[in-house]
C-alpha positions in Angstrom: 17.1 3.7 7.7 15.2 2.6 4.6 13.8 5.3 2.4 10.4 4.4 0.9 8.7 6.1 -2.1 5.1 5.4 -2.9 3.5 6.0 -6.3 0.5 5.0 -8.4 -2.3 7.0 -6.8 -4.7 9.1 -8.7 -8.3 9.8 -9.5 -10.4 6.8 -10.5 -14.1 6.2 -10.9 -16.0 3.8 -8.6 -15.4 0.2 -9.8 -12.0 1.1 -11.2 -8.6 -0.2 -10.4 -5.2 1.2 -9.4 -1.8 -0.4 -8.6 0.3 1.3 -5.9 4.0 0.8 -5.7 6.4 1.2 -2.8 10.0 1.3 -3.8 12.7 1.0 -1.2 16.2 2.4 -1.2 17.9 -0.7 0.1 18.6 -3.9 -1.7 17.9 -6.0 1.4 14.3 -4.8 1.4 13.3 -8.4 0.8 14.2 -9.2 4.5 11.4 -7.0 5.8 7.7 -7.3 6.4 6.0 -4.4 4.8 2.6 -2.8 5.5 0.2 -0.7 3.5 -1.8 1.7 5.5 -4.3 4.4 4.5 -5.6 7.5 6.1 -8.8 9.2 5.0 -9.6 12.8 5.8 -10.5 13.1 9.4 -9.8 9.5 10.2 -6.9 7.7 11.9 -4.4 5.8 9.8 -5.6 2.2 9.3 -3.7 -0.9 8.3 -4.9 -2.4 5.0 -2.5 -5.2 4.1 0.8 -6.7 5.0 3.3 -9.0 3.3 6.1 -10.8 5.0 9.5 -11.8 3.7 8.1 -15.1 2.6 5.6 -13.3 0.3 2.7 -14.4 2.7 0.0 -11.7 2.6 -2.4 -10.7 5.3 -5.4 -8.5 4.7 -7.6 -6.4 6.9 -11.3 -6.1 6.4 -11.3 -3.1 4.1 -9.0 -5.0 1.7 -10.3 -8.5 1.7 -11.5 -9.7 -1.7 -10.6 -6.5 -3.5 -6.9 -5.8 -2.8 -3.8 -7.8 -3.5 -0.4 -7.2 -1.9 2.7 -8.6 -3.6 6.4 -7.9 -3.9 9.1 -8.0 -6.4 12.4 -8.3 -4.5 14.5 -7.8 -7.6 13.0 -4.3 -7.8 12.9 -3.6 -4.1 9.2 -3.0 -4.5 6.0 -3.9 -2.8 2.7 -3.4 -4.7 -0.9 -3.0 -3.7 -3.3 -3.9 -6.5 -6.7 -2.4 -5.8 -9.8 -3.5 -7.7 -13.5 -2.6 -7.5 -12.6 0.7 -5.8 -15.2 2.5 -3.8 -15.5 6.1 -2.7 -14.7 4.9 0.9 -11.3 3.9 -0.4 -10.4 7.5 -0.9 -7.3 8.2 1.3 -3.6 8.7 1.3 -1.9 5.4 1.1 1.4 4.8 2.9 3.8 1.9 3.0 5.8 1.1 6.1 8.3 -1.4 7.2 6.8 -3.4 10.0 7.8 -2.6 13.5 9.7 0.5 12.5 9.0 4.2 12.0 10.1 4.0 8.3 7.3 5.5 6.2 7.0 6.8 2.8 5.4 10.2 2.0 2.2 8.6 0.8 0.3 8.6 -2.5 -3.3 10.0 -2.8 -6.1 7.9 -4.1 -9.4 9.5 -4.9 -12.4 7.4 -5.9 -15.1 9.6 -7.4 -17.3 10.1 -10.5 
């Protein structure tokens, strides 16, 4: 089982930016497709972005045009760069290896004045 650790969350004003990181415990992390999900209070967890082992990204509606997913295989890390953040982006963000139950503990993002 791959251990995943997210970081980079915090409090940011509307219009600001954050970069989230998901670091994996295994060196063959580059083989996996990785998802970023988020869960806002009272809501179901929703898929935000995905990157496959060929670095091809896929974005869901909430992320299009504002978020960028990328990976650095040398660091066993997948990133989520988030720009022009809105209060509706407030959530706990989780990374996950596609088609597994391998999840990190999440990192909290709060967008507020």
